[in-house]
All heavy atoms as an XYZ file, in Angstrom:
769
protein
N      44.587    -41.224     18.844
C      43.302    -40.907     18.308
C      43.449    -40.233     16.950
O      44.141    -39.264     16.827
C      42.621    -39.907     19.226
C      41.463    -40.458     19.923
S      40.641    -39.052     20.661
C      39.575    -39.930     21.643
N      42.769    -40.760     15.999
C      42.772    -40.112     14.683
C      41.389    -39.558     14.422
O      40.390    -40.138     14.821
C      43.135    -41.120     13.570
O      42.165    -42.133     13.561
C      44.517    -41.663     13.759
N      41.372    -38.436     13.779
C      40.077    -37.850     13.438
C      40.023    -37.625     11.937
O      41.033    -37.373     11.306
C      39.844    -36.540     14.178
O      40.822    -35.601     13.803
N      38.857    -37.773     11.434
C      38.704    -37.579      9.991
C      38.594    -36.085      9.710
O      38.133    -35.326     10.544
C      37.486    -38.326      9.464
O      36.373    -38.065     10.257
N      39.011    -35.680      8.530
C      38.981    -34.257      8.214
C      37.539    -33.737      8.146
O      36.628    -34.463      7.787
C      39.653    -34.165      6.852
C      39.603    -35.550      6.287
C      39.532    -36.485      7.450
N      37.379    -32.506      8.546
C      36.071    -31.862      8.482
C      35.896    -31.258      7.095
O      36.784    -30.585      6.592
C      35.969    -30.747      9.532
O      36.241    -31.311     10.810
C      34.598    -30.107      9.533
N      34.763    -31.522      6.518
C      34.483    -30.970      5.199
C      33.521    -29.807      5.373
O      32.452    -29.953      5.959
C      33.868    -32.044      4.270
C      34.859    -33.195      4.107
C      33.479    -31.454      2.925
C      34.305    -34.376      3.351
N      33.946    -28.662      4.876
C      33.103    -27.467      4.980
C      31.952    -27.591      4.000
O      32.112    -28.106      2.902
C      33.925    -26.222      4.672
N      30.784    -27.129      4.405
C      29.652    -27.189      3.480
C      29.909    -26.295      2.265
O      30.531    -25.249      2.367
C      28.477    -26.672      4.305
C      29.076    -25.932      5.438
C      30.442    -26.510      5.660
N      29.430    -26.745      1.154
C      29.591    -25.972     -0.075
C      28.489    -24.920     -0.115
O      27.317    -25.224      0.053
C      29.486    -26.905     -1.312
C      29.585    -26.092     -2.596
C      30.547    -27.979     -1.245
N      28.905    -23.698     -0.336
C      27.931    -22.612     -0.407
C      27.640    -22.301     -1.862
O      28.537    -22.187     -2.673
C      28.456    -21.355      0.270
C      28.548    -21.515      1.754
C      28.874    -20.197      2.376
N      28.995    -20.398      3.815
C      28.581    -19.536      4.690
N      28.037    -18.415      4.307
N      28.715    -19.770      5.966
N      26.393    -22.156     -2.118
C      25.975    -21.814     -3.470
C      26.266    -20.338     -3.713
O      26.052    -19.499     -2.857
C      24.478    -22.080     -3.630
O      24.040    -21.586     -4.857
N      26.772    -20.038     -4.876
C      27.045    -18.644     -5.204
C      25.770    -17.925     -5.637
O      25.740    -16.719     -5.794
C      28.088    -18.550     -6.317
O      27.592    -19.172     -7.481
N      24.726    -18.715     -5.798
C      23.457    -18.133     -6.220
C      22.654    -17.743     -4.983
O      22.370    -18.561     -4.122
C      22.670    -19.139     -7.056
C      21.409    -18.580     -7.627
C      20.691    -19.598     -8.502
O      21.095    -20.749     -8.581
N      19.637    -19.177     -9.143
N      22.293    -16.467     -4.901
C      21.515    -15.956     -3.779
C      20.101    -15.707     -4.269
O      19.894    -15.073     -5.290
C      22.124    -14.645     -3.238
C      21.257    -14.058     -2.139
C      23.534    -14.882     -2.751
N      19.149    -16.239     -3.526
C      17.754    -16.005     -3.885
C      17.291    -14.750     -3.173
O      17.346    -14.661     -1.957
C      16.878    -17.205     -3.464
O      17.389    -18.377     -4.072
C      15.439    -16.991     -3.860
N      16.854    -13.791     -3.940
C      16.367    -12.543     -3.359
C      14.858    -12.473     -3.548
O      14.356    -12.701     -4.636
C      17.016    -11.348     -4.030
C      18.495    -11.266     -3.787
C      19.060    -10.021     -4.444
N      20.498    -10.051     -4.408
C      21.234     -9.419     -3.492
N      20.639     -8.701     -2.568
N      22.544     -9.483     -3.516
N      14.197    -12.145     -2.470
C      12.749    -11.969     -2.539
C      12.465    -10.473     -2.523
O      13.016     -9.749     -1.709
C      12.062    -12.620     -1.340
C      12.074    -14.118     -1.356
C      11.271    -14.636     -0.185
C      11.215    -16.140     -0.214
N      10.439    -16.663      0.913
N      11.603    -10.030     -3.407
C      11.267     -8.604     -3.374
C      10.434     -8.297     -2.135
O       9.738     -9.154     -1.611
C      10.436     -8.414     -4.642
C       9.883     -9.769     -4.942
C      10.892    -10.757     -4.439
N      10.557     -7.065     -1.667
C       9.711     -6.657     -0.551
C       8.267     -6.691     -1.027
O       7.970     -6.324     -2.167
C      10.056     -5.239     -0.094
C      11.339     -5.161      0.685
C      12.464     -4.576      0.134
C      11.414     -5.668      1.970
C      13.649     -4.500      0.846
C      12.591     -5.605      2.694
C      13.707     -5.016      2.129
O      14.870     -4.951      2.835
N       7.362     -7.116     -0.162
C       5.957     -7.146     -0.601
C       5.400     -5.730     -0.734
O       5.828     -4.813     -0.042
C       5.252     -7.899      0.537
C       6.117     -7.678      1.733
C       7.526     -7.575      1.210
N       4.472     -5.579     -1.642
C       3.760     -4.313     -1.778
C       2.531     -4.340     -0.898
O       2.041     -5.408     -0.534
C       3.344     -4.089     -3.237
C       4.496     -3.616     -4.083
O       5.412     -2.947     -3.603
N       4.472     -3.958     -5.349
N       2.061     -3.170     -0.551
C       0.874     -3.029      0.296
C      -0.147     -2.150     -0.409
O       0.210     -1.237     -1.136
C       1.245     -2.433      1.660
C       1.930     -3.451      2.533
C       3.270     -3.751      2.355
C       1.220     -4.147      3.493
C       3.897     -4.716      3.123
C       1.833     -5.117      4.277
C       3.171     -5.394      4.087
O       3.778     -6.352      4.847
N      -1.412     -2.453     -0.170
C      -2.517     -1.694     -0.758
C      -3.050     -0.685      0.245
O      -3.296     -1.023      1.405
C      -3.673     -2.626     -1.118
C      -3.413     -3.549     -2.243
C      -4.702     -4.323     -2.567
N      -4.424     -5.346     -3.536
C      -4.274     -6.635     -3.254
N      -4.435     -7.070     -2.022
N      -4.000     -7.496     -4.207
N      -3.262      0.539     -0.217
C      -3.932      1.566      0.575
C      -5.358      1.622      0.041
O      -5.579      1.938     -1.127
C      -3.224      2.936      0.429
C      -3.977      4.008      1.204
C      -1.769      2.831      0.904
N      -6.318      1.290      0.900
C      -7.724      1.167      0.489
C      -8.583      2.158      1.259
O      -8.554      2.194      2.488
C      -8.227     -0.275      0.734
C      -7.380     -1.276     -0.054
C      -9.710     -0.397      0.368
C      -7.628     -2.725      0.321
N      -9.343      2.951      0.505
C     -10.285      3.892      1.104
C     -11.677      3.261      1.046
O     -12.069      2.699      0.017
C     -10.280      5.251      0.360
C     -11.317      6.198      0.961
C      -8.889      5.881      0.409
N     -12.409      3.362      2.160
C     -13.748      2.795      2.257
C     -14.810      3.878      2.123
O     -14.581      5.044      2.466
C     -13.925      2.097      3.611
C     -12.947      0.969      3.933
C     -13.164      0.484      5.362
C     -13.076     -0.163      2.936
N     -15.973      3.481      1.660
C     -17.105      4.394      1.573
C     -17.633      4.695      2.978
O     -17.537      3.862      3.877
C     -18.225      3.768      0.727
C     -19.332      4.745      0.421
O     -19.079      5.920      0.200
N     -20.558      4.264      0.407
N     -18.131      5.892      3.157
C     -18.779      6.251      4.420
C     -19.888      7.248      4.112
O     -20.093      7.630      2.964
C     -17.764      6.811      5.434
C     -17.008      8.017      4.912
O     -17.613      8.878      4.243
O     -15.800      8.112      5.178
N     -20.615      7.640      5.131
C     -21.764      8.532      4.937
C     -21.461     10.003      5.214
O     -22.381     10.815      5.235
C     -22.922      8.091      5.849
C     -23.497      6.753      5.423
O     -23.427      6.438      4.223
O     -24.001      6.027      6.302
N     -20.200     10.338      5.460
C     -19.937     11.723      5.847
C     -18.893     12.447      5.008
O     -18.871     13.671      5.000
C     -19.581     11.831      7.342
C     -18.578     10.831      7.808
C     -17.227     11.094      7.749
C     -18.998      9.610      8.327
C     -16.302     10.159      8.185
C     -18.077      8.676      8.778
C     -16.731      8.951      8.702
N     -18.022     11.763      4.272
C     -17.062     12.455      3.423
C     -17.677     12.738      2.057
O     -18.294     11.865      1.451
C     -15.778     11.631      3.256
C     -14.874     11.742      4.454
O     -14.442     12.824      4.806
N     -14.610     10.615      5.108
N     -17.489     13.954      1.588
C     -18.008     14.319      0.271
C     -17.048     13.844     -0.813
O     -15.870     13.585     -0.551
C     -18.159     15.848      0.157
O     -16.848     16.444      0.240
C     -19.076     16.404      1.236
N     -17.566     13.763     -2.028
C     -16.709     13.419     -3.169
C     -15.559     14.415     -3.257
O     -14.413     14.033     -3.464
C     -17.517     13.459     -4.479
C     -18.334     12.235     -4.741
C     -19.520     12.015     -4.059
C     -17.933     11.304     -5.685
C     -20.287     10.891     -4.306
C     -18.691     10.176     -5.938
C     -19.869      9.965     -5.247
N     -15.882     15.689     -3.104
C     -14.865     16.736     -3.219
C     -13.758     16.549     -2.193
O     -12.577     16.682     -2.512
C     -15.513     18.121     -3.044
C     -14.560     19.273     -3.296
C     -14.086     19.353     -4.739
O     -14.862     19.173     -5.662
N     -12.804     19.620     -4.931
N     -14.118     16.221     -0.953
C     -13.105     16.020      0.091
C     -12.224     14.822     -0.235
O     -10.993     14.882     -0.069
C     -13.773     15.847      1.460
C     -12.775     15.661      2.567
N     -11.909     16.654      2.963
C     -12.495     14.575      3.341
C     -11.139     16.202      3.946
N     -11.482     14.941      4.192
N     -12.822     13.743     -0.694
C     -12.046     12.549     -1.056
C     -11.059     12.902     -2.171
O      -9.868     12.566     -2.098
C     -12.970     11.380     -1.478
C     -12.163     10.224     -2.046
C     -13.816     10.921     -0.290
N     -11.528     13.590     -3.191
C     -10.669     13.977     -4.320
C      -9.529     14.877     -3.842
O      -8.361     14.678     -4.214
C     -11.502     14.674     -5.424
C     -10.613     15.322     -6.466
C     -12.455     13.670     -6.064
N      -9.851     15.848     -3.008
C      -8.815     16.753     -2.487
C      -7.755     15.994     -1.685
O      -6.557     16.254     -1.827
C      -9.447     17.852     -1.631
C     -10.206     18.872     -2.446
C     -11.027     19.838     -1.597
O     -10.993     19.748     -0.350
O     -11.721     20.687     -2.200
N      -8.182     15.060     -0.862
C      -7.238     14.271     -0.058
C      -6.352     13.394     -0.950
O      -5.130     13.323     -0.743
C      -7.981     13.400      0.950
S      -8.758     14.331      2.274
N      -6.967     12.729     -1.903
C      -6.188     11.854     -2.780
C      -5.151     12.637     -3.570
O      -3.998     12.217     -3.685
C      -7.107     11.072     -3.728
C      -8.041     10.049     -3.068
C      -8.922      9.390     -4.120
C      -7.251      9.001     -2.294
N      -5.546     13.789     -4.115
C      -4.587     14.566     -4.907
C      -3.519     15.220     -4.025
O      -2.401     15.437     -4.474
C      -5.301     15.641     -5.765
O      -6.105     16.451     -4.926
C      -6.156     14.997     -6.839
N      -3.852     15.478     -2.779
C      -2.879     16.096     -1.868
C      -1.846     15.086     -1.361
O      -0.658     15.398     -1.272
C      -3.615     16.720     -0.675
C      -2.703     17.399      0.322
C      -3.492     18.085      1.413
C      -2.566     18.784      2.396
N      -3.324     19.505      3.432
N      -2.280     13.876     -1.035
C      -1.396     12.937     -0.336
C      -0.835     11.802     -1.193
O       0.187     11.221     -0.830
C      -2.112     12.343      0.882
C      -2.439     13.379      1.921
C      -3.754     13.693      2.227
C      -1.435     14.061      2.580
C      -4.067     14.654      3.174
C      -1.725     15.029      3.529
C      -3.039     15.321      3.825
O      -3.331     16.277      4.761
N      -1.453     11.465     -2.285
C      -0.970     10.360     -3.115
C      -0.148     10.943     -4.269
O      -0.692     11.653     -5.114
C      -2.134      9.499     -3.658
C      -3.024      8.984     -2.530
C      -1.600      8.352     -4.517
C      -2.366      8.027     -1.564
N       1.145     10.652     -4.301
C       2.002     11.219     -5.353
C       1.514     10.839     -6.758
O       1.137      9.693     -7.003
C       3.373     10.602     -5.087
C       3.319     10.135     -3.686
C       1.885      9.797     -3.399
N       1.509     11.811     -7.630
C       1.136     11.564     -9.012
C      -0.352     11.420     -9.259
O      -0.769     11.150    -10.393
N      -1.161     11.587     -8.221
C      -2.616     11.441     -8.380
C      -3.163     12.650     -9.120
O      -2.972     13.784     -8.701
C      -3.281     11.312     -7.003
C      -4.784     11.168     -7.039
S      -5.384      9.637     -7.788
C      -4.807      8.422     -6.600
N      -3.854     12.381    -10.207
C      -4.487     13.459    -10.964
C      -5.915     13.649    -10.465
O      -6.502     12.750     -9.853
C      -4.530     13.130    -12.461
O      -5.370     11.973    -12.655
C      -3.137     12.875    -13.027
N      -6.464     14.779    -10.775
C      -7.844     15.060    -10.398
C      -8.802     14.075    -11.072
O      -9.722     13.566    -10.430
C      -8.196     16.499    -10.787
O      -9.517     16.797    -10.410
N      -8.566     13.794    -12.357
C      -9.430     12.843    -13.073
C      -9.397     11.468    -12.428
O     -10.437     10.840    -12.229
C      -9.006     12.718    -14.543
C      -9.428     13.913    -15.379
O     -10.265     14.715    -14.906
O      -8.925     14.044    -16.507
N      -8.200     10.999    -12.103
C      -8.062      9.676    -11.461
C      -8.728      9.682    -10.083
O      -9.400      8.726     -9.691
C      -6.589      9.306    -11.350
C      -6.320      8.008    -10.640
C      -6.408      6.831    -11.574
N      -6.051      5.612    -10.848
C      -6.889      4.584    -10.693
N      -8.065      4.598    -11.263
N      -6.522      3.525    -10.013
N      -8.554     10.760     -9.343
C      -9.147     10.859     -8.005
C     -10.672     10.830     -8.081
O     -11.324     10.186     -7.248
C      -8.664     12.131     -7.309
N     -11.263     11.496     -9.083
C     -12.718     11.471     -9.235
C     -13.198     10.059     -9.579
O     -14.229      9.603     -9.078
C     -13.182     12.472    -10.295
C     -13.310     13.854     -9.738
C     -12.434     14.887     -9.890
C     -14.350     14.338     -8.893
N     -12.878     15.984     -9.185
C     -14.060     15.683     -8.575
C     -15.516     13.769     -8.370
C     -14.879     16.456     -7.763
C     -16.332     14.545     -7.562
C     -16.014     15.865     -7.265
N     -12.451      9.354    -10.429
C     -12.828      7.971    -10.764
C     -12.770      7.091     -9.519
O     -13.657      6.256     -9.294
C     -11.915      7.417    -11.856
C     -12.195      8.009    -13.216
C     -11.227      7.497    -14.266
C     -11.486      8.205    -15.594
N     -10.469      7.898    -16.599
N     -11.730      7.279     -8.715
C     -11.618      6.499     -7.477
C     -12.728      6.857     -6.497
O     -13.287      5.969     -5.835
C     -10.239      6.704     -6.842
C      -9.082      6.051     -7.588
C      -7.740      6.562     -7.052
C      -9.163      4.529     -7.482
N     -13.063      8.135     -6.387
C     -14.155      8.553     -5.491
C     -15.467      7.904     -5.915
O     -16.247      7.441     -5.065
C     -14.279     10.079     -5.479
N     -15.710      7.845     -7.210
C     -16.921      7.167     -7.707
C     -16.878      5.674     -7.401
O     -17.892      5.079     -7.015
C     -17.082      7.404     -9.211
C     -17.804      8.693     -9.495
O     -18.951      8.866     -9.094
N     -17.128      9.616    -10.154
N     -15.722      5.059     -7.572
C     -15.584      3.631     -7.258
C     -15.829      3.388     -5.770
O     -16.527      2.440     -5.397
C     -14.195      3.125     -7.655
C     -14.011      1.636     -7.401
C     -12.624      1.146     -7.770
O     -11.840      1.844     -8.399
N     -12.319     -0.083     -7.373
N     -15.272      4.239     -4.921
C     -15.485      4.117     -3.474
C     -16.979      4.190     -3.170
O     -17.512      3.372     -2.414
C     -14.707      5.225     -2.715
C     -13.203      5.002     -2.844
C     -15.137      5.281     -1.253
C     -12.356      6.219     -2.482
N     -17.651      5.141     -3.775
C     -19.085      5.332     -3.525
C     -19.918      4.154     -4.016
O     -20.789      3.660     -3.303
C     -19.550      6.623     -4.200
C     -21.005      6.894     -4.029
N     -21.540      7.286     -2.817
C     -22.045      6.818     -4.894
C     -22.842      7.436     -2.956
N     -23.189      7.168     -4.204
N     -19.655      3.689     -5.230
C     -20.498      2.653     -5.840
C     -20.118      1.228     -5.440
O     -20.992      0.363     -5.369
C     -20.485      2.793     -7.365
C     -21.152      4.043     -7.830
N     -22.517      4.248     -7.742
C     -20.647      5.183     -8.367
C     -22.813      5.447     -8.203
N     -21.699      6.034     -8.595
N     -18.826      0.982     -5.183
C     -18.387     -0.384     -4.852
C     -18.040     -0.563     -3.381
O     -17.751     -1.673     -2.949
C     -17.176     -0.761     -5.729
C     -17.510     -0.783     -7.216
C     -16.304     -1.110     -8.083
O     -15.346     -1.746     -7.582
O     -16.318     -0.717     -9.262
N     -18.036      0.533     -2.631
C     -17.766      0.433     -1.199
C     -16.317      0.622     -0.814
O     -16.010      0.836      0.351
N     -15.422      0.555     -1.785
C     -14.009      0.749     -1.497
C     -13.234      0.866     -2.804
O     -13.733      0.498     -3.864
C     -13.437     -0.412     -0.690
C     -13.397     -1.738     -1.439
C     -12.821     -2.855     -0.587
O     -12.950     -2.855      0.632
N     -12.171     -3.807     -1.222
N     -12.004      1.378     -2.687
C     -11.108      1.430     -3.840
C      -9.670      1.407     -3.347
O      -9.339      2.022     -2.324
C     -11.353      2.673     -4.674
N      -8.830      0.702     -4.065
C      -7.392      0.728     -3.804
C      -6.858      1.987     -4.468
O      -6.955      2.148     -5.683
C      -6.705     -0.526     -4.379
O      -7.264     -1.679     -3.742
C      -5.199     -0.488     -4.138
N      -6.306      2.886     -3.659
C      -5.861      4.173     -4.184
C      -4.352      4.237     -4.409
O      -3.863      5.145     -5.081
C      -6.316      5.343     -3.279
C      -7.848      5.392     -3.207
C      -5.716      5.242     -1.887
N      -3.619      3.279     -3.849
C      -2.162      3.257     -4.042
C      -1.649      1.876     -3.666
O      -2.153      1.245     -2.739
C      -1.487      4.319     -3.167
C      -0.046      4.525     -3.474
C       0.491      5.320     -4.454
C       1.072      3.927     -2.813
N       1.852      5.236     -4.442
C       2.240      4.393     -3.436
C       1.193      3.026     -1.761
C       3.512      3.999     -3.044
C       2.457      2.631     -1.371
C       3.607      3.119     -2.006
N      -0.624      1.404     -4.382
C       0.033      0.136     -4.074
C       1.538      0.361     -4.149
O       2.038      0.957     -5.108
C      -0.368     -0.976     -5.082
C       0.378     -2.269     -4.777
C      -1.868     -1.204     -5.067
N       2.248     -0.107     -3.123
C       3.692      0.056     -3.133
C       4.312     -0.418     -1.833
O       3.683     -1.118     -1.038
N       5.571     -0.023     -1.588
C       6.308     -0.468     -0.399
C       5.607     -0.099      0.908
O       4.914      0.929      0.984
C       7.651      0.266     -0.520
C       7.786      0.598     -1.969
C       6.385      0.825     -2.459
N       5.823     -0.922      1.904
C       5.115     -0.793      3.181
C       5.292      0.577      3.837
O       4.327      1.169      4.311
C       5.563     -1.886      4.144
C       4.820     -1.848      5.467
C       5.211     -2.980      6.407
O       6.156     -3.726      6.135
N       4.494     -3.107      7.490
N       6.510      1.075      3.869
C       6.752      2.337      4.581
C       5.964      3.486      3.959
O       5.343      4.287      4.666
C       8.246      2.651      4.571
C       8.623      3.756      5.528
C      10.126      3.896      5.686
O      10.812      2.882      5.911
O      10.599      5.043      5.580
N       5.952      3.571      2.634
C       5.182      4.611      1.961
C       3.684      4.374      2.150
O       2.923      5.318      2.377
C       5.514      4.652      0.476
C       6.887      5.210      0.185
C       7.233      5.025     -1.271
O       7.745      3.980     -1.656
N       6.941      6.022     -2.075
N       3.269      3.127      2.063
C       1.849      2.796      2.255
C       1.384      3.227      3.639
O       0.294      3.786      3.790
C       1.623      1.301      2.049
N       2.216      2.996      4.652
C       1.857      3.406      6.014
C       1.711      4.921      6.113
O       0.788      5.424      6.766
C       2.911      2.912      7.013
C       2.870      1.416      7.230
C       4.040      0.894      8.063
O       5.038      1.636      8.254
O       3.951     -0.259      8.510
N       2.605      5.650      5.439
C       2.533      7.106      5.460
C       1.244      7.594      4.804
O       0.511      8.410      5.383
C       3.746      7.711      4.743
C       3.698      9.231      4.540
C       3.718      9.966      5.886
C       4.840      9.686      3.651
N       0.947      7.112      3.589
C      -0.250      7.564      2.885
C      -1.520      7.174      3.645
O      -2.468      7.953      3.736
C      -0.296      7.019      1.457
C       0.937      7.370      0.649
C       1.420      6.517     -0.324
C       1.636      8.558      0.875
C       2.554      6.824     -1.055
C       2.778      8.870      0.148
C       3.230      8.000     -0.813
O       4.361      8.302     -1.533
N      -1.519      5.980      4.213
C      -2.656      5.506      5.006
C      -2.899      6.451      6.186
O      -4.026      6.863      6.448
C      -2.372      4.075      5.480
C      -3.512      3.428      6.179
N      -3.775      3.635      7.524
C      -4.464      2.575      5.735
C      -4.832      2.939      7.870
N      -5.277      2.285      6.806
N      -1.824      6.783      6.884
C      -1.935      7.665      8.051
C      -2.415      9.057      7.636
O      -3.292      9.639      8.284
C      -0.591      7.775      8.767
C      -0.596      8.695      9.968
S       1.034      8.907     10.694
C       1.887      9.757      9.365
N      -1.866      9.600      6.562
C      -2.251     10.936      6.121
C      -3.727     10.985      5.718
O      -4.445     11.921      6.092
C      -1.377     11.382      4.948
C       0.057     11.666      5.356
C       0.951     11.921      4.167
O       0.844     11.287      3.125
N       1.879     12.859      4.331
N      -4.175      9.997      4.968
C      -5.583      9.966      4.538
C      -6.512      9.776      5.730
O      -7.567     10.394      5.816
C      -5.791      8.865      3.496
C      -5.074      9.080      2.156
C      -5.180      7.832      1.286
C      -5.607     10.305      1.433
N      -6.094      8.929      6.662
C      -6.897      8.701      7.866
C      -7.003      9.976      8.697
O      -8.092     10.349      9.157
C      -6.262      7.574      8.682
O      -7.004      7.334      9.851
N      -5.897     10.667      8.867
C      -5.898     11.918      9.646
C      -6.730     12.999      8.972
O      -7.243     13.893      9.640
C      -4.468     12.407      9.860
C      -3.729     11.629     10.906
C      -2.375     12.219     11.172
N      -1.703     11.480     12.236
C      -0.436     11.653     12.562
N       0.303     12.530     11.920
N       0.087     10.950     13.533
N      -6.849     12.906      7.642
C      -7.665     13.874      6.904
C      -9.152     13.536      6.999
O      -9.985     14.262      6.477
C      -7.221     13.920      5.445
N      -9.477     12.417      7.656
C     -10.867     12.069      7.902
C     -11.451     10.992      7.007
O     -12.620     10.639      7.147
N     -10.635     10.434      6.070
C     -11.171      9.377      5.229
C     -11.257      8.067      6.026
O     -10.482      7.837      6.949
C     -10.294      9.171      3.990
C     -10.146     10.370      3.058
C      -9.428      9.951      1.780
C     -11.472     11.014      2.737
N     -12.206      7.236      5.659
C     -12.378      5.950      6.313
C     -11.501      4.943      5.586
O     -11.655      4.738      4.373
C     -13.859      5.513      6.278
O     -14.645      6.544      6.895
C     -14.065      4.193      7.012
N     -10.571      4.343      6.318
C      -9.549      3.498      5.714
C      -9.704      2.039      6.137
O     -10.027      1.748      7.284
C      -8.154      3.989      6.146
C      -7.877      5.454      5.864
S      -7.940      5.880      4.115
C      -6.574      4.904      3.499
N      -9.430      1.152      5.200
C      -9.300     -0.274      5.527
C      -7.884     -0.473      6.070
O      -6.983      0.314      5.768
C      -9.514     -1.122      4.272
N      -7.662     -1.528      6.858
C      -6.291     -1.821      7.280
C      -5.406     -2.069      6.046
O      -5.910     -2.520      5.006
C      -6.428     -3.104      8.106
C      -7.868     -3.186      8.475
C      -8.627     -2.481      7.385
N      -4.126     -1.780      6.172
C      -3.212     -2.055      5.063
C      -3.250     -3.539      4.732
O      -3.315     -4.380      5.628
C      -1.778     -1.660      5.426
C      -1.458     -0.184      5.410
C      -0.007      0.022      5.831
C      -1.705      0.430      4.062
N      -3.193     -3.831      3.444
C      -3.200     -5.222      2.968
C      -1.955     -5.482      2.160
O      -1.546     -4.654      1.362
C      -4.390     -5.464      2.015
C      -5.687     -5.730      2.656
C      -6.755     -6.081      1.616
O      -6.408     -6.331      0.442
O      -7.917     -6.094      1.994
N      -1.394     -6.668      2.353
C      -0.291     -7.084      1.501
C      -0.850     -7.373      0.114
O      -1.881     -8.011     -0.024
C       0.368     -8.334      2.100
O       1.470     -8.717      1.332
N      -0.181     -6.860     -0.896
C      -0.675     -7.006     -2.268
C      -0.312     -8.349     -2.876
O       0.594     -8.995     -2.549
C      -0.125     -5.901     -3.142
């Protein structure tokens, strides 16, 4: 019995890397949180959030019904989402960006 040689598949040296998807943290408008509370929560839990930016987002939440307050990696998004939710803000489910 003769067998033909086995040819190993050629592997490409080029690896395709996909970036991890980003997630959106979205706060929804409600009838019970004050502007001040929303601003305090955003500046407390969202890194780098300024008071001016938080007030603009609070106005957007009020007038448009929602605002994306942070976008980034899933693990951090889950943390910020949980912290804002526990502080009493009304949150949309996390969304892939």
